[in-house]
C-alpha positions in Angstrom: -80.5 -29.4 0.7 -82.7 -32.0 2.4 -81.6 -35.7 2.4 -83.2 -37.6 -0.2 -84.0 -40.6 2.2 -83.8 -41.1 6.0 -83.4 -44.7 6.6 -84.7 -46.5 9.7 -82.6 -45.4 12.6 -81.4 -42.3 11.0 -82.7 -40.1 13.8 -80.6 -42.1 16.3 -77.4 -41.5 14.0 -78.1 -37.9 13.5 -78.1 -37.4 17.2 -75.0 -39.3 17.9 -73.2 -37.2 15.2 -74.6 -34.0 16.4 -73.5 -34.4 20.0 -70.1 -36.1 19.2 -69.0 -34.4 16.1 -65.8 -32.2 16.4 -67.4 -29.8 13.9 -69.3 -27.0 15.7 -72.9 -27.2 14.9 -75.7 -24.8 16.1 -79.3 -23.7 15.3 -80.5 -20.0 14.8 -84.2 -19.4 15.1 -86.2 -17.2 13.0 -85.8 -14.5 15.7 -82.1 -14.3 15.1 -81.5 -15.9 18.4 -79.4 -19.1 19.1 -81.7 -22.1 19.8 -79.4 -25.1 20.0 -75.7 -25.7 20.0 -73.6 -29.2 20.1 -70.7 -29.8 22.7 -68.3 -29.2 20.1 -69.5 -25.6 20.1 -69.0 -25.5 23.8 -65.7 -27.0 23.8 -64.2 -24.8 20.8 -65.7 -21.5 22.1 -65.7 -21.6 25.8 -69.4 -20.6 25.9 -71.8 -23.3 27.8 -75.2 -23.8 26.1 -76.8 -22.0 29.0 -74.7 -18.7 28.2 -75.5 -18.6 24.7 -78.9 -20.0 24.0 -81.4 -17.3 23.5 -78.8 -14.7 22.6 -78.6 -12.9 19.2 -76.3 -14.6 17.0 -75.0 -11.3 16.0 -73.6 -10.4 19.3 -70.9 -13.1 18.7 -69.7 -11.8 15.4 -67.1 -9.3 14.8 -68.2 -5.7 14.1 -66.5 -5.6 10.8 -68.5 -8.5 9.6 -72.0 -6.7 9.5 -71.8 -6.0 5.9 -70.8 -9.5 4.9 -73.6 -11.0 7.1 -76.2 -9.1 5.6 -74.9 -10.4 1.9 -74.8 -13.9 3.6 -78.4 -13.7 4.9 -79.8 -12.4 1.5 -78.0 -15.4 -0.3 -79.6 -17.7 2.4 -83.0 -16.4 1.8 -82.6 -16.8 -2.0 -81.0 -20.0 -2.2 -81.9 -21.8 1.0 -78.1 -22.3 1.9 -75.0 -20.1 1.9 -71.3 -20.6 2.5 -69.5 -18.1 4.6 -66.3 -17.3 6.2 -66.4 -14.7 9.5 -64.8 -14.0 12.8 -66.7 -15.1 15.9 -65.8 -14.0 19.7 -65.1 -16.7 22.0 -65.4 -16.7 25.7 -61.7 -15.6 26.3 -62.4 -12.5 24.4 -60.4 -13.4 21.3 -61.6 -13.7 17.7 -61.4 -16.8 15.8 -62.0 -17.4 12.1 -64.8 -19.9 11.1 -65.9 -21.3 7.9 -69.0 -23.4 7.0 -72.3 -23.4 5.6 -75.9 -22.3 6.9 -79.0 -24.1 5.7 -82.6 -22.7 5.9 -85.4 -24.9 7.1 -89.0 -24.8 6.2 -89.7 -23.6 9.7 -87.3 -20.6 9.1 -84.5 -21.7 11.3 -81.0 -21.5 10.3 -78.9 -24.7 10.7 -75.2 -24.0 10.6 -72.2 -26.2 10.7 -68.7 -24.5 11.0 -65.2 -25.4 11.5 -62.2 -23.3 13.0 -60.2 -21.9 10.2 -58.1 -19.5 12.1 -55.0 -21.7 11.9 -55.5 -22.0 8.0 -55.7 -18.2 7.8 -52.7 -17.6 9.7 -50.9 -20.4 7.7 -51.9 -18.9 4.4 -50.7 -15.5 5.8 -47.2 -16.9 7.0 -46.9 -18.8 3.4 -47.8 -15.3 1.9 -45.1 -13.7 4.0 -42.4 -16.5 3.3 -42.9 -15.9 -0.6 -42.6 -12.2 -0.1 -39.4 -12.1 1.9 -37.8 -15.2 0.0 -35.7 -15.9 3.1 -37.5 -18.4 5.3 -39.6 -21.4 4.2 -42.5 -22.9 6.0 -42.3 -26.6 6.4 -44.9 -29.0 7.6 -43.7 -30.8 10.7 -45.2 -33.7 12.8 -46.2 -33.2 16.5 -43.8 -35.6 17.9 -40.9 -37.4 15.9 -39.4 -40.7 16.8 -37.0 -43.3 15.3 -35.8 -46.9 15.9 -32.6 -48.6 15.1 -33.2 -52.4 15.2 -29.5 -53.3 15.2 -29.1 -51.9 18.8 -32.7 -51.8 19.7 -32.5 -47.9 20.3 -35.6 -45.7 20.2 -35.1 -42.1 20.2 -38.2 -39.7 21.0 -38.1 -36.0 20.2 -38.4 -33.4 22.8 -41.8 -32.7 21.7 -42.9 -36.3 22.0 -41.5 -36.5 25.6 -43.4 -33.3 26.6 -46.6 -34.6 25.2 -46.4 -37.8 27.1 -44.7 -36.5 30.3 -41.8 -38.9 30.1 -38.2 -37.7 30.8 -35.1 -38.1 28.5 -33.9 -41.7 29.1 -37.3 -43.1 30.1 -38.2 -44.2 26.4 -35.1 -45.8 24.9 -36.0 -49.2 23.6 -38.9 -51.4 22.2 -39.5 -53.1 25.6 -40.2 -49.9 27.2 -42.6 -48.9 24.3 -44.5 -52.2 25.0 -44.9 -51.5 28.5 -46.9 -48.4 27.7 -48.8 -49.8 24.5 -52.4 -50.6 25.2 -52.9 -54.6 25.4 -55.7 -54.2 22.6 -53.3 -52.7 20.4 -50.2 -54.7 21.1 -50.4 -57.3 18.3 -51.3 -54.9 15.6 -48.6 -52.5 16.4 -46.0 -55.2 16.7 -47.1 -56.7 13.4 -46.9 -53.2 11.8 -43.4 -52.4 13.4 -42.3 -56.0 12.1 -43.3 -55.3 8.6 -41.3 -52.2 8.4 -38.3 -53.8 10.1 -38.2 -56.8 8.0 -39.8 -55.8 4.5 -39.1 -51.8 4.8 -43.0 -51.2 4.4 -44.1 -48.0 5.6 -47.2 -47.8 8.0 -49.7 -45.6 9.2 -52.1 -46.9 12.4 -53.6 -45.7 15.2 -53.0 -47.1 18.8 -53.2 -46.1 22.4 -50.2 -45.2 24.7 -50.2 -44.8 28.5 -48.9 -41.3 29.6 -46.5 -40.7 32.6 -49.6 -39.8 34.6 -51.2 -43.2 33.7 -53.9 -42.0 31.4 -54.5 -43.5 28.0 -54.2 -41.2 25.0 -54.8 -41.9 21.4 -52.1 -41.5 18.8 -51.8 -41.8 15.0 -48.3 -43.5 14.2 -46.9 -43.0 10.6 -43.3 -44.0 9.8 -41.0 -44.9 6.8 -38.3 -47.6 6.7 -34.6 -47.2 5.8 -32.5 -50.2 5.0 -29.3 -50.8 7.2 -26.1 -52.8 6.3 -27.3 -55.5 8.8 -30.2 -56.3 6.4 -33.0 -54.6 8.7 -34.7 -51.4 8.3 -34.5 -48.5 10.6 -37.7 -46.7 11.2 -38.4 -43.0 11.2 -41.8 -41.6 11.8 -44.2 -39.2 13.7 -46.8 -39.5 16.4 -50.0 -37.4 16.4 -52.1 -37.1 19.5 -55.7 -37.5 18.2 -57.1 -38.2 21.4 -59.9 -35.6 21.2 -60.6 -36.6 17.7 -61.2 -40.2 18.8 -63.4 -39.4 21.7 -65.4 -36.9 19.5 -65.9 -39.5 16.7 -66.4 -42.4 18.9 -69.1 -40.9 20.8 -72.6 -41.8 19.9 -74.4 -39.5 17.6 -78.1 -38.9 17.6 -80.0 -36.0 16.2 -83.1 -35.0 14.4 -83.6 -33.8 10.9 -81.7 -30.5 11.6 -78.6 -32.6 12.4 -79.1 -34.5 9.1 -79.1 -31.1 7.3 -76.2 -30.1 9.2 -74.3 -33.1 7.7 -75.4 -32.0 4.2 -74.2 -28.6 4.8 -70.8 -29.6 6.4 -67.9 -28.2 4.4 -66.0 -31.5 5.1 -66.7 -34.4 2.9 -68.7 -36.9 5.5 -70.3 -40.1 4.4 -72.3 -42.7 6.7 -72.7 -46.5 5.6 -74.7 -49.2 7.3 -73.6 -52.7 8.2 -74.3 -53.8 4.6 -72.2 -51.0 3.6 -74.6 -49.1 1.8 -74.6 -45.2 2.1 -77.2 -43.8 4.5 -76.0 -40.1 4.9 -73.8 -37.9 2.7 -72.6 -34.4 2.9 -73.1 -31.9 0.2 -69.1 -31.4 0.0 -69.1 -35.2 -0.7 -71.4 -35.3 -3.4 -69.8 -32.2 -5.0 -66.3 -33.7 -4.8 -66.5 -37.4 -5.3 -70.0 -38.4 -6.6 -71.0 -37.9 -10.3 -73.7 -35.6 -10.5 -76.2 -38.0 -12.2 -75.8 -40.6 -9.2 -78.0 -40.4 -6.0 -75.7 -41.8 -3.5 -78.2 -43.0 -0.9 -78.4 -46.8 -0.6 -75.4 -47.2 -3.1 -71.9 -48.6 -2.1 -68.7 -46.8 -1.8 -67.5 -47.9 -5.2 -70.5 -45.9 -6.6 -70.5 -43.1 -4.2 -66.9 -42.5 -4.5 -66.0 -44.1 -7.8 -62.3 -42.7 -8.0 -61.5 -43.4 -4.4 -58.0 -44.5 -3.5 -57.7 -48.2 -3.0 -56.8 -48.0 0.6 -59.9 -46.0 1.3 -62.0 -48.8 -0.3 -60.2 -51.5 1.6 -60.8 -49.9 4.9 -64.6 -50.6 5.3 -64.2 -54.2 6.4 -61.4 -53.3 9.0 -63.8 -50.5 10.2 -66.5 -52.9 10.6 -64.3 -55.0 12.7 -63.7 -52.1 15.0 -60.4 -50.7 13.8 -60.1 -47.0 12.9 -58.4 -46.8 9.6 -56.6 -43.4 8.8 -54.4 -42.0 5.8 -52.7 -38.9 6.3 -52.5 -38.4 2.6 -53.8 -40.0 -0.5 -54.1 -39.0 -3.9 -57.3 -39.4 -6.1 -59.0 -38.0 -9.1 -62.3 -36.0 -8.3 -65.6 -36.1 -10.2 -64.4 -33.3 -12.6 -61.1 -35.3 -13.5 -58.8 -33.3 -11.3 -56.0 -34.8 -9.4 -56.5 -34.2 -5.7 -55.0 -34.8 -2.2 -56.9 -36.0 0.7 -56.6 -37.2 4.3 -59.3 -39.4 5.6 -60.4 -41.6 8.3 -62.8 -44.6 8.3 -64.1 -45.7 11.8 -67.1 -47.8 13.1 -70.0 -45.9 14.3 -72.0 -47.7 17.3 -75.6 -47.6 18.7 -76.3 -46.5 22.3 -75.4 -50.1 23.3 -72.0 -49.8 21.8 -72.6 -52.2 18.8 -71.0 -51.4 15.4 -73.8 -50.3 13.0 -71.6 -49.2 10.2 -68.7 -47.1 9.0 -68.3 -43.4 8.9 -66.0 -41.7 6.5 -64.4 -38.2 7.0 -62.4 -36.9 3.9 -60.7 -33.7 4.0 -59.4 -32.2 0.9 -55.7 -31.1 1.6 -54.5 -30.4 -2.1 -53.6 -27.0 -1.2 -51.8 -27.8 1.8 -50.1 -30.9 0.3 -48.9 -28.8 -2.8 -47.6 -26.1 -0.6 -45.7 -28.4 1.7 -44.4 -30.3 -1.5 -43.1 -27.1 -2.8 -41.7 -26.0 0.6 -39.8 -29.0 0.9 -38.4 -28.5 -2.7 -37.6 -24.8 -2.1 -35.9 -25.9 1.3 -33.8 -28.2 -0.6 -32.9 -25.6 -3.1 -32.2 -23.1 -0.4 -30.0 -25.4 1.5 -28.0 -26.1 -1.7 -27.8 -22.4 -2.4 -26.6 -21.7 1.1 -24.0 -24.3 0.9 -22.7 -23.0 -2.2 -22.8 -19.5 -1.1 -21.0 -20.3 2.5 -24.3 -18.7 4.1 -26.4 -19.5 7.1 -29.9 -18.3 8.1 -31.4 -17.4 11.3 -34.9 -16.1 12.6 -35.7 -14.0 15.7 -39.2 -14.5 16.9 -39.9 -11.4 18.9 -43.5 -12.1 19.7 -42.5 -15.5 21.4 -39.1 -14.3 22.3 -37.2 -17.2 20.6 -34.1 -17.5 18.3 -33.4 -20.0 15.7 -30.5 -20.6 13.7 -29.4 -23.0 10.8 -26.4 -25.4 11.2 -24.6 -23.6 8.6 -25.1 -20.3 10.5 -23.7 -21.7 13.8 -20.6 -23.0 11.7 -20.0 -19.6 10.2 -20.0 -17.8 13.3 -18.2 -20.4 15.3 -20.0 -20.4 18.4 -22.5 -22.7 20.2 -26.2 -22.2 20.4 -27.5 -18.7 21.8 -30.7 -17.4 23.3 -33.1 -14.7 22.3 -31.5 -12.1 24.5 -28.2 -12.8 22.9 -29.5 -12.1 19.4 -31.4 -8.9 20.9 -28.1 -7.7 22.5 -26.1 -8.3 19.3 -24.1 -11.0 21.2 -24.7 -13.7 18.7 -22.7 -13.6 16.6 -20.2 -12.0 19.0 -19.0 -8.8 16.8 -15.6 -7.6 16.9 -15.5 -4.5 19.3 -14.2 -2.2 16.7 -17.2 -3.1 14.5 -20.0 -3.1 17.1 -20.7 0.5 17.0 -21.5 0.4 13.0 -23.3 -2.8 13.6 -25.6 -1.1 16.1 -26.2 1.7 13.7 -27.1 -0.8 10.9 -29.8 -2.4 13.1 -31.1 1.0 14.3 -31.5 2.0 10.8 -33.3 -1.3 10.0 -35.8 -0.9 12.9 -36.5 2.6 11.7 -37.3 1.3 8.3 -34.4 3.4 6.7 -32.5 0.3 5.3 -33.8 -2.1 2.8 -33.9 -5.9 3.3 -31.3 -6.6 0.5 -28.8 -3.8 2.0 -26.2 -5.8 3.6 -23.5 -4.5 6.2 -20.3 -6.1 6.8 -18.5 -6.9 10.0 -16.1 -9.2 11.8 -17.5 -12.1 14.0 -15.3 -13.5 16.7 -15.5 -17.3 17.2 -15.3 -19.0 20.6 -11.8 -19.9 19.7 -11.0 -16.1 19.1 -10.7 -16.3 15.4 -11.9 -13.3 13.5 -13.9 -13.8 10.5 -15.5 -11.2 8.2 -19.2 -11.9 7.5 -21.9 -10.1 5.3 -25.4 -9.7 7.2 -28.7 -9.4 5.5 -31.4 -8.6 7.9 -35.2 -8.1 7.4 -37.6 -7.0 10.2 -41.4 -7.3 10.0 -43.6 -5.2 12.4 -47.4 -4.7 13.2 -49.5 -1.7 12.4 -48.4 -0.1 15.6 -44.5 -0.7 14.8 -44.0 -3.4 17.2 -41.4 -5.9 16.1 -42.8 -9.3 15.0 -40.0 -11.1 13.4 -36.7 -10.6 12.1 -35.1 -13.0 9.7 -31.7 -12.8 8.0 -28.7 -14.3 6.2 -25.1 -14.1 6.9 -22.4 -14.9 4.3 -18.8 -15.7 4.7 -16.6 -13.6 2.7 -13.6 -13.6 5.0 -11.2 -14.5 2.2 -12.5 -12.0 -0.3 -12.5 -9.2 2.4 -9.1 -9.9 3.5 -7.9 -9.7 0.0 -9.6 -6.4 -0.5 -8.0 -5.0 2.7 -4.7 -6.3 1.5 -5.2 -4.7 -2.0 -6.3 -1.3 -0.2 -3.3 -1.6 1.8 -1.1 -2.2 -1.1 -2.6 0.7 -3.0 -2.2 3.0 0.0 1.5 1.9 0.3 2.0 2.5 -3.5 0.1 5.9 -3.3 2.3 6.8 -0.4 5.5 5.8 -2.2 4.2 7.7 -5.3 3.6 10.9 -3.1 7.0 10.5 -1.2 8.8 10.1 -4.8 6.7 13.1 -6.2 7.7 15.2 -3.1 11.3 14.2 -3.4 11.3 15.2 -7.2 9.6 18.3 -6.5 12.1 19.2 -3.8 15.1 17.9 -5.9 13.6 19.8 -8.9 13.7 23.1 -6.7 17.3 22.5 -5.3 18.7 21.8 -8.7 16.8 24.4 -10.7 17.8 27.1 -8.3 21.6 26.9 -9.1 21.0 26.1 -12.5 18.8 29.2 -12.9 21.8 31.0 -11.3 24.3 29.5 -13.9 21.9 30.3 -17.0 21.1 33.7 -15.7 24.5 34.7 -15.4 25.4 33.2 -18.9 22.7 35.3 -20.3 23.8 38.4 -18.5 27.3 38.0 -20.0 25.9 37.9 -23.5 25.0 41.7 -23.1 28.8 42.4 -22.0 31.6 43.3 -24.4 33.6 40.0 -24.9 36.4 39.0 -27.1 35.7 36.6 -29.9 37.3 33.7 -28.0 35.4 34.8 -24.7 32.2 34.9 -26.7 32.9 31.4 -28.1 33.5 29.9 -24.6 30.1 31.9 -23.4 28.4 30.1 -26.2 29.9 26.7 -25.4 28.9 27.3 -21.8 25.2 28.1 -22.7 25.1 25.0 -25.0 26.3 22.8 -22.1 23.8 24.6 -19.7 21.0 23.6 -22.1 22.1 20.2 -22.3 22.1 19.9 -18.7 18.7 21.6 -18.4 17.4 19.1 -20.9 18.8 16.2 -19.1 17.1 17.3 -15.8 13.7 18.1 -17.6 13.7 14.7 -19.2 14.3 12.9 -15.6 11.7 15.1 -14.1 9.2 15.0 -16.8 9.4 11.2 -17.1 8.9 10.8 -13.3 5.7 13.2 -13.6 4.5 11.1 -16.3 4.7 7.8 -14.3 3.3 9.5 -11.4 0.3 11.0 -13.6 1.3 14.4 -12.7 2.4 15.8 -16.2 -0.5 18.1 -17.3 -1.3 19.2 -20.7 -2.5 22.8 -21.7 -4.0 23.6 -25.2 -3.6 26.9 -26.8 -3.3 28.0 -30.5 0.2 27.1 -32.0 1.7 28.0 -35.4 3.4 24.7 -36.3 5.9 26.3 -38.7 6.9 28.8 -36.1 7.4 26.0 -33.6 9.4 24.0 -35.9 11.6 26.9 -37.1 12.3 27.6 -33.5 13.6 24.1 -32.7 15.7 24.2 -35.9 17.0 27.4 -34.9 18.1 26.1 -31.4 19.7 22.8 -33.0 21.2 24.4 -36.1 24.3 25.4 -34.4 25.0 21.7 -33.4 24.3 20.4 -37.0 26.7 23.3 -38.6 29.4 22.1 -36.1 29.1 18.6 -38.0 28.5 20.0 -41.6 25.1 18.8 -41.6 22.3 20.5 -43.2 19.1 21.0 -41.2 16.3 21.5 -43.5 12.7 22.3 -42.8 9.8 21.5 -45.3 6.1 22.5 -44.1 3.0 22.6 -46.1 2.1 26.1 -47.2 -1.5 25.9 -45.9 -0.6 24.2 -42.6 -2.1 27.0 -40.7 -2.7 27.4 -36.8 -3.6 24.3 -34.8 -4.7 23.7 -31.0 -2.2 22.0 -29.2 0.4 22.0 -26.2 3.2 24.0 -27.4 5.6 23.2 -24.5 5.0 19.3 -24.9 5.0 19.4 -28.8 8.2 21.4 -28.9 9.6 19.1 -26.4 8.8 16.0 -28.2 10.1 17.5 -31.7 13.2 18.7 -29.9 13.8 15.2 -28.6 13.3 13.4 -32.2 15.2 16.3 -34.0 18.0 16.4 -31.3 18.5 12.6 -31.5 18.6 12.8 -35.5 21.4 15.5 -35.3 23.2 13.5 -32.5 23.3 10.2 -34.4 24.0 11.6 -38.0 27.7 12.0 -38.8 27.1 13.4 -42.3 24.6 14.4 -44.8 21.2 15.9 -43.6 18.4 16.2 -41.2 14.9 17.0 -42.7 11.8 18.1 -40.8 8.6 17.7 -42.7 5.3 18.9 -41.5 1.8 18.6 -42.7 -1.8 18.2 -41.7 -4.3 15.7 -42.4 -7.7 14.3 -41.8 -7.6 11.2 -39.8 -10.4 8.7 -38.3 -10.6 10.5 -35.2 -10.2 14.2 -36.3 -7.6 16.4 -37.7 -3.8 15.4 -36.9 -0.5 17.1 -37.3 2.2 14.8 -38.7 5.9 15.5 -38.2 8.6 13.5 -39.8 12.3 13.7 -39.0 14.4 11.9 -41.8 18.2 11.6 -41.2 21.1 9.8 -43.1 22.5 8.7 -39.8 23.9 5.5 -38.3 20.5 3.7 -38.3 19.1 1.4 -35.7 19.9 -2.3 -35.6 16.9 -4.6 -36.5 17.5 -6.6 -33.1 17.0 -3.6 -30.8 14.4 -1.9 -32.7 11.6 -3.6 -30.8 12.8 -2.0 -27.5 13.9 1.5 -28.9 11.1 3.3 -27.0 11.8 1.7 -23.7 13.5 3.9 -20.9 17.1 3.9 -20.5 17.8 1.9 -23.7 19.8 3.4 -26.7 20.3 0.0 -28.4 23.7 -0.8 -26.8 26.2 0.6 -24.3 28.5 1.9 -27.0 25.9 4.3 -28.2 25.7 5.9 -24.9 29.5 6.2 -24.7 29.8 7.6 -28.2 26.9 10.0 -28.5 25.5 10.6 -24.9 22.2 10.9 -23.7 19.9 9.7 -20.9 18.0 7.2 -22.9 14.8 8.7 -21.8 14.0 11.1 -24.6 12.3 8.5 -26.9 10.1 6.9 -24.0 9.2 10.3 -23.2 8.2 11.3 -26.6 6.1 8.4 -26.9 4.1 9.2 -23.8 3.7 12.9 -24.7 2.5 11.8 -28.1 -0.2 9.5 -26.5 -1.2 12.2 -23.9 -1.8 14.5 -27.0 -3.9 12.0 -28.6 -1.4 10.5 -31.2 1.6 8.2 -31.3 5.2 7.9 -32.7 6.7 5.3 -35.0 9.7 4.8 -37.1 11.5 3.0 -39.9 15.2 2.4 -39.9 18.1 0.7 -41.8 21.4 0.3 -40.1 24.0 2.3 -41.8 21.4 4.2 -44.2 19.4 6.3 -41.7 16.1 6.5 -40.1 12.6 8.3 -40.5 10.9 8.9 -37.2 7.2 10.3 -37.2 5.2 12.0 -34.6 1.4 12.4 -34.9 -0.9 14.2 -32.5 -4.4 15.5 -32.4 -4.6 19.1 -33.7 -7.9 20.7 -34.7 -7.7 23.9 -36.5 -7.4 27.0 -34.4 -7.6 31.0 -34.9 -4.2 32.7 -35.0 -3.0 34.2 -31.7 -2.3 37.9 -31.4 1.4 38.9 -32.4 3.6 39.9 -29.4 5.2 43.2 -30.1 8.8 43.4 -30.1 10.6 45.1 -27.3 13.6 47.7 -27.1 16.2 47.7 -24.7 14.6 50.3 -22.6 11.0 49.3 -23.0 10.8 48.7 -19.1 12.2 52.3 -18.7 11.1 53.8 -15.3 8.9 50.7 -14.2 9.5 50.0 -10.4 9.9 46.4 -9.6 10.5 44.7 -6.2 12.4 41.4 -6.4 11.8 39.1 -3.2 14.2 36.2 -3.6 16.3 34.5 -0.9 19.0 33.2 -3.4 21.6 36.0 -3.9 22.5 34.8 -7.4 18.9 34.8 -8.5 18.4 38.3 -6.9 21.4 39.6 -8.9 20.3 38.2 -12.2 16.8 39.3 -12.1 18.1 42.9 -11.0 20.5 42.9 -13.9 18.2 41.7 -16.4 15.6 44.3 -15.4 17.8 47.2 -15.0 19.4 46.4 -18.4 15.9 47.1 -19.8 15.4 50.3 -17.8 13.5 49.1 -15.0 14.1 50.5 -11.2 14.7 47.5 -9.0 14.6 47.0 -5.2 15.3 43.7 -3.6 14.3 41.6 -0.5 16.1 38.6 0.5 13.2 36.9 2.4 9.3 37.0 2.6 9.1 39.2 5.9 11.4 41.8 4.4 9.6 41.7 1.0 6.1 42.6 2.8 8.1 45.4 4.6 9.4 46.5 1.4 6.0 46.5 -0.2 4.4 48.3 2.4 7.4 51.5 2.2 7.5 51.6 -1.6 5.2 52.4 -4.4 6.0 49.5 -6.8 4.5 48.9 -10.1 5.4 45.0 -10.1 6.5 42.3 -7.4 8.7 39.2 -8.5 8.0 36.7 -5.5 10.0 33.5 -5.0 7.7 31.0 -3.6 10.0 28.7 -1.4 11.5 30.9 1.0 12.5 30.3 4.9 10.3 31.6 7.2 7.5 33.3 5.5 7.2 31.9 2.0 6.0 33.7 -1.0 2.4 32.6 -0.6 2.0 34.1 3.0 3.8 37.2 1.9 1.4 37.7 -1.0 -1.5 37.2 1.5 0.0 39.8 3.7 0.4 42.1 0.9 -3.1 41.7 -0.4 -4.4 42.2 3.2 -3.0 45.7 3.2 -5.6 47.2 0.9 -5.3 50.4 -1.3 -2.8 50.6 -4.1 -0.3 48.6 -2.4 -2.8 45.6 -2.3 -3.4 46.2 -6.1 0.3 45.7 -7.2 0.7 42.8 -9.5 2.8 39.9 -8.2 4.4 37.2 -10.3 5.5 33.9 -8.6 9.0 32.6 -9.4 9.1 28.7 -8.8 10.2 25.6 -10.3 6.8 23.9 -9.4 4.4 25.0 -12.3 1.8 22.2 -12.4 -1.9 23.5 -12.8 -2.8 22.6 -9.2 0.3 24.4 -7.8 -0.6 27.5 -10.1 -4.1 27.5 -8.7 -2.6 27.7 -5.2 -0.6 30.6 -6.3 -3.5 32.5 -7.6 -5.4 31.7 -4.5 -3.0 33.4 -2.4 -3.2 36.4 -4.4 -0.5 36.2 -7.2 -1.3 37.2 -10.7 1.1 35.1 -12.7 3.7 32.5 -12.8 7.4 32.0 -14.2 9.1 28.9 -14.1 12.7 28.3 -13.1 15.3 28.2 -14.7 13.8 31.8 -15.4 13.8 32.3 -19.3 14.4 36.0 -20.0 11.6 36.0 -22.7 9.1 34.3 -20.5 9.8 36.6 -17.8 9.5 39.8 -19.9 6.2 38.1 -21.5 4.7 37.8 -18.1 5.7 41.5 -17.3 4.5 42.8 -20.4 1.0 41.1 -19.5 0.8 42.5 -15.8 2.5 45.7 -16.0 1.5 47.0 -19.4 -0.1 50.4 -18.3 3.0 51.1 -16.1 5.3 50.4 -18.9 3.5 52.7 -21.1 3.5 55.6 -18.7 7.2 54.9 -18.0 7.9 55.1 -21.8 5.8 58.2 -22.2 7.7 59.8 -19.4 11.1 59.1 -21.0 9.7 60.4 -24.3 
């Protein structure tokens, strides 16, 4: 777009602007070759005018930009101007991003004004990455920071500021030293600004000159804020920005022809020049678009009309600029011509003619709304992040692999308990210093991260060792970014202090292990004691059962029955103790099968009826006619019922005990309800709440009078719960009690009836009994021989294997726990013999009959299990199941 008017002297002004502007300006001829470049082009790209003039402009563009360039040229020809962003190769061979506008002249030349936006693009990329990772926040920072405390006249320059000026630490520490390097022409103005800050707390922004350590003068933009101190004065905090090159470029005389005017018109920055009467002489297109209403022609108008919504400080800067001052603002807010709130940074400076006389004011305005918003958002996010890190006892760090630097937040250093570290320390996993026992897993975690096999949110745990030797558990989150070739670019991470929680977890695990070990030791002890106690019990009960087959006097048979009764009571007590221990250890297992409740109840009543009749008690069974078969654990159901009925008989001195049974439909399915009513002593109301507690029978006198372990009701309650039901009672002292037992019991098909046996139904069956206990061998031999079996015995596992190899047996009864070769190993050896011997059925004889133990017996080659103390009925049932063909053949032979 051509300028509306070219005032007298504009050519000189344009030439001055072309030659001294910091923006890159160049002209491309109709032959697409470079015709003219300004000094900024040479300075920014490294190419001299002689090296580029006459060369094709396309030679300097990135090959990937060809398609965009063609579109750009078409748009330029159609509209006369075009904005574009592309990459251009500079002399050192690198590619830089440039943004600007091209203007087509009537002569067919293309006038371009561009600026280097590489930084902005990299900044945007970093901001995008920061948003994506959510871990590191980019913050805007000044070039060099400084502070001043008026109370002790202390000046502190940051390391960046010292490096920029060449001074060493301690060389600049008070205002006198600052004054010594301040340019004399700027002394009064700078002192006034500093005093305004110290005495009135006014923030300031101004330009001045400083002498570097080398003796050269450099231009600086000074910005500071004030903080009130108790002494009544204000401390100052601010930044210095080196603007030497900017000042030199903008202070240089600018002359040019109409081409330069068009360059200004096309500038992506908002630029406007005013003469000494403060009337607009030159204005860029971006200025018109952003600040001037469309219906207003800015040429010849004052700033208030060219920029009607300008910040007050910008309007007031004109007079100061005409006095020779360069007025700047790093950040100002205004409303643009479209009514939008925007942020700008601007500069007003005098422009001079060839003789150095001030001829007017030139404004440079840059829209930094996006940057300002991003910075404010970053600052707010940083504040939130700091609060979150403090609340979470966490710290963050960054490893810059490209520049080989390491940074850690103060919280990070506090958590790891160590002083600062280098990039090499972080790379070698020496910061934090990990515990030697954890170092291998830490290396493995980082190996997975570097290979891309571990997500950023997947933390690992390890112990960090502080400089004082303290060990502290930390959780580490790490995220690694790489380039397309897989080279490491940056690692960012977070560590979290969870030492207390981890130690609590470890203590809990240790306690659990201790409890588990104690439980296992208890279980092993009970298993061993069960075996040791059941072995003599098996002998006692076995001999008593054998005596029942002998001819005895009436008195002798009575004593035998009394001995059997005592044996059953002892077995019951033993079972109660062992079962309760199994329940507590979670080792008691349930096994469901079809059960006839009537038959089960009659069996319990049959066992307890002699005790009831001895006390002149009636033991009555009342069961529903249609109660049918149910699915339940017959052993545990019988045990629970036996406990309840046994208690009723035990605690009833006269009257009767009634067992009632019925099925009903409950909320959770079909249930079996058993009620045991007695006319006994009843339960005192005071002790009823604890009646199901273990070892509790109401009071000590109850135990002395009626006996018992105090475990029966507690076991019954636990068994009922394991069978999906419960127990309860109602009792009146001196009247009696009603206990009920209810379990889940779905309907089941009736089981096949077990055929009755005769005294000689094992006639001819060849049986090998392998048992290390002589009493048990004798009992098994007598029991089997009385039923017609032919029995051979072996006192240990090795002799049992040899006997099996010699003889042709129909069945082997194998004790599990024997010295030397146990029953499991003996069974394996027999199975390994092959042929008919290996196919001989083997039945395990053991007190350990849990399901996992049964499984181990079957895996060793055994075919069945009979528990100790051995029940003749259970043993014969297992023999009938496994040796049925042999039994039948033996019976036929006898016939």
